[in-house]
C-alpha positions as CSV (number, residue, x, y, z in Angstrom):
1,M,3.2,-1.7,15.0
2,A,1.9,1.4,16.9
3,A,4.5,3.6,15.3
4,L,2.5,3.9,12.0
5,M,-1.0,3.3,13.3
6,G,-3.1,6.1,12.0
7,K,-0.1,8.0,10.5
8,K,-0.4,9.4,7.0
9,V,2.4,8.0,4.8
10,M,2.9,9.2,1.3
11,V,4.9,6.9,-1.0
12,I,6.1,8.3,-4.3
13,G,6.6,5.4,-6.7
14,G,4.2,3.3,-4.7
15,S,2.6,1.4,-7.5
16,S,5.3,-1.2,-8.0
17,G,8.7,-2.6,-6.8
18,I,10.2,-1.4,-3.5
19,G,7.5,1.4,-3.3
20,L,4.7,-1.1,-3.3
21,G,6.6,-3.1,-0.7
22,V,6.7,-0.1,1.5
23,V,3.0,0.5,1.0
24,E,2.2,-3.1,1.9
25,A,4.3,-3.0,5.0
26,A,2.9,0.3,6.2
27,A,-0.7,-0.9,5.4
28,R,-0.1,-3.9,7.7
29,R,0.9,-1.5,10.4
30,G,-2.3,0.6,10.2
31,A,-1.0,3.6,8.2
32,K,-3.2,5.8,6.1
33,L,-1.5,5.7,2.8
34,V,-1.2,8.0,-0.2
35,M,0.3,6.0,-3.1
36,V,1.7,8.2,-5.8
37,A,2.9,7.3,-9.3
38,I,2.6,8.6,-12.9
39,S,0.2,6.0,-14.1
40,Q,-3.3,6.0,-12.5
41,E,-4.0,2.6,-14.1
42,R,-1.0,1.1,-12.3
43,L,-2.0,2.8,-9.1
44,E,-5.5,1.3,-9.2
45,A,-4.1,-2.1,-10.0
46,A,-1.7,-1.8,-7.0
47,K,-4.5,-0.6,-4.7
48,T,-6.7,-3.6,-5.7
49,S,-3.8,-6.0,-5.0
50,L,-3.7,-4.6,-1.4
51,G,-7.3,-5.6,-0.7
52,A,-10.2,-3.7,0.8
53,Q,-8.8,-3.5,4.3
54,A,-5.9,-1.2,3.3
55,N,-6.5,2.5,3.8
56,V,-5.1,3.8,0.5
57,E,-5.6,6.9,-1.5
58,T,-4.1,7.1,-5.0
59,I,-2.8,10.2,-6.8
60,S,-1.2,10.4,-10.2
61,A,1.6,12.9,-10.3
62,D,5.1,13.2,-12.0
63,M,7.8,14.3,-9.6
64,T,9.8,15.7,-12.5
65,N,7.0,18.3,-13.1
66,K,7.1,21.2,-10.6
67,A,3.4,22.1,-11.1
68,E,2.3,18.4,-10.5
69,V,4.4,18.3,-7.4
70,A,2.8,21.5,-6.1
71,R,-0.7,20.0,-6.9
72,L,0.2,16.8,-5.2
73,F,1.2,18.5,-1.9
74,E,-1.8,20.8,-2.1
75,E,-4.1,17.7,-2.6
76,V,-2.5,15.6,0.1
77,G,-2.2,18.3,2.8
78,P,-0.4,17.5,6.1
79,F,1.2,14.1,6.4
80,D,3.6,12.3,8.8
81,H,6.0,10.4,6.5
82,L,7.3,10.7,2.9
83,V,9.0,7.9,1.1
84,S,10.3,8.2,-2.5
85,T,11.3,5.2,-4.4
86,A,10.3,6.5,-7.8
87,G,12.7,6.9,-10.6
88,I,14.3,5.6,-13.7
89,P,17.4,3.4,-13.6
90,P,20.7,5.0,-14.3
91,P,22.2,4.7,-17.8
92,G,24.3,1.5,-18.1
93,S,26.3,2.2,-21.2
94,P,30.0,2.7,-21.2
95,I,31.0,6.4,-20.8
96,G,32.0,6.7,-24.4
97,E,28.6,5.5,-25.6
98,T,26.4,7.1,-22.9
99,D,23.6,9.3,-24.3
100,I,23.7,12.7,-22.5
101,A,19.9,13.0,-22.8
102,E,19.6,9.7,-20.8
103,V,22.0,11.1,-18.1
104,S,20.1,14.3,-18.0
105,A,16.7,12.5,-17.6
106,F,18.2,10.4,-14.8
107,V,19.5,13.4,-12.9
108,D,16.2,15.3,-13.4
109,N,14.3,12.3,-12.1
110,K,16.4,11.2,-9.1
111,L,18.1,14.4,-7.9
112,L,15.9,17.2,-9.0
113,G,12.8,15.2,-8.4
114,A,13.8,14.6,-4.8
115,L,14.5,18.4,-4.4
116,R,11.0,19.2,-5.8
117,L,9.5,16.8,-3.3
118,Y,11.5,18.3,-0.4
119,R,10.4,21.9,-1.4
120,G,6.8,20.8,-1.8
121,A,6.7,19.1,1.6
122,R,8.5,22.0,3.2
123,A,5.9,24.5,1.9
124,L,3.1,22.8,4.0
């Protein structure tokens, strides 16, 4: 429990799914949370679901957008832990039917998005 008490934890993709589970678990352990997702509406709904006792800040940002990632890290400032669960699912079509634009979007989201987050965090 003490490992996260008072630590600032940023969760990219924190408004639903695994990311929200990470937020819930870290909140129970006393972390100061920064929940990040594209949709401010979903962020607010997730924050409400956590209850008033959770120490949660929400920031809307798209990790596929370099300028938004830079703004995110500028706004958040120093933090202790970064978790990224954001992303779109991989294309599931057979290779012969796979849309190249879908593959490109997946790579941009998962791989390049993670690199943008790393660079943004490293700049602090």
